[in-house]
SEZA-992911 format. One line per field, with one value per residue (C-alpha): residue in three letters; x, y, z. Coordinates in pm, 1 decimal. Example, Ala and Ser with C-alpha at 12.3 -4.5 7.8 and 13.67 -1.06 7.14 Angstrom:
2
r [ALA|SER] $
east [1230.0|1367.0] $
north [-450.0|-106.0] $
up [780.0|714.0] $
# end
This chain:
68
r [MET|ALA|LEU|ARG|ILE|ASP|LYS|TYR|THR|TRP|ALA|VAL|ARG|LEU|THR|LYS|THR|ARG|SER|GLN|ALA|SER|GLU|LEU|ILE|SER|LYS|GLY|LYS|ILE|LYS|ILE|ASN|GLU|VAL|ASP|VAL|LYS|PRO|SER|ARG|ASP|VAL|LYS|VAL|GLY|ASP|VAL|ILE|GLN|VAL|HIS|LYS|ASN|SER|ALA|VAL|PHE|SER|TYR|LYS|VAL|LEU|GLU|LEU|LEU|GLU|LYS] $
east [-2524.2|-2705.8|-2987.8|-3081.4|-3386.2|-3561.2|-3517.6|-3623.1|-3945.4|-4038.1|-3946.5|-4160.6|-4440.9|-4453.5|-4460.8|-4582.8|-4270.8|-3909.0|-3929.6|-4225.6|-4014.1|-3727.0|-3967.0|-4120.5|-3776.5|-3660.3|-3969.2|-3898.1|-4204.9|-3991.5|-3734.1|-3497.8|-3470.6|-3649.1|-3377.4|-3423.9|-3225.2|-3136.1|-3266.7|-2918.1|-2900.2|-2848.4|-3099.5|-2968.0|-3136.1|-3288.9|-3358.6|-3703.2|-3858.8|-4125.3|-4367.8|-4583.8|-4911.1|-5171.2|-5195.2|-5079.2|-4728.1|-4657.4|-4346.3|-4181.9|-3885.2|-3642.2|-3616.8|-3413.6|-3296.2|-3411.8|-3181.9|-3361.0] $
north [221.5|204.5|-6.7|-90.4|92.6|-230.8|-379.9|-55.6|-9.0|-370.2|-343.9|-33.6|-194.4|50.5|-264.3|-614.7|-799.1|-717.3|-829.8|-594.8|-315.0|-392.1|-395.7|-58.7|95.8|-33.0|118.1|456.6|450.1|487.2|767.9|904.7|1283.3|1313.2|1103.8|766.5|500.3|131.5|-125.2|-147.3|223.4|286.0|485.1|732.5|927.4|1245.3|1104.3|1163.0|860.9|930.0|656.3|703.5|508.9|560.7|939.4|1023.6|1081.7|991.1|1129.9|975.5|1116.6|864.2|947.5|643.3|315.2|-29.3|-294.9|-577.6] $
up [431.2|99.8|-40.6|-399.7|-535.3|-639.8|-291.0|-124.1|-324.4|-250.5|120.4|180.8|-25.1|-315.2|-533.6|-457.3|-572.0|-631.8|-994.3|-1045.0|-898.1|-1137.8|-1431.9|-1340.6|-1291.0|-1630.5|-1795.9|-1635.1|-1406.9|-1091.1|-1067.7|-805.6|-784.4|-1125.3|-1298.5|-1470.1|-1290.0|-1312.1|-1059.1|-904.2|-813.8|-443.2|-240.3|14.3|293.1|149.9|-198.2|-346.6|-517.8|-778.8|-875.7|-1188.5|-1161.2|-1431.2|-1467.5|-1113.9|-980.4|-617.4|-445.1|-140.7|51.8|204.1|572.8|677.4|529.7|635.3|774.9|597.9] $
# end
């Protein structure tokens, strides 16, 4: 099972809306395994999501995927 990165970041509340997640991904502020991605990229268990906010970088490891 796989889940789109824009849906995943919204579902785990890294962003407030899914459109905001898509916008941040398009700007290169959200990366998977240190690689720029598109909003349609699938997230898999074990991936590391990096979120750039202001001057800080937050890293999150995907432990399991959500059903909804």
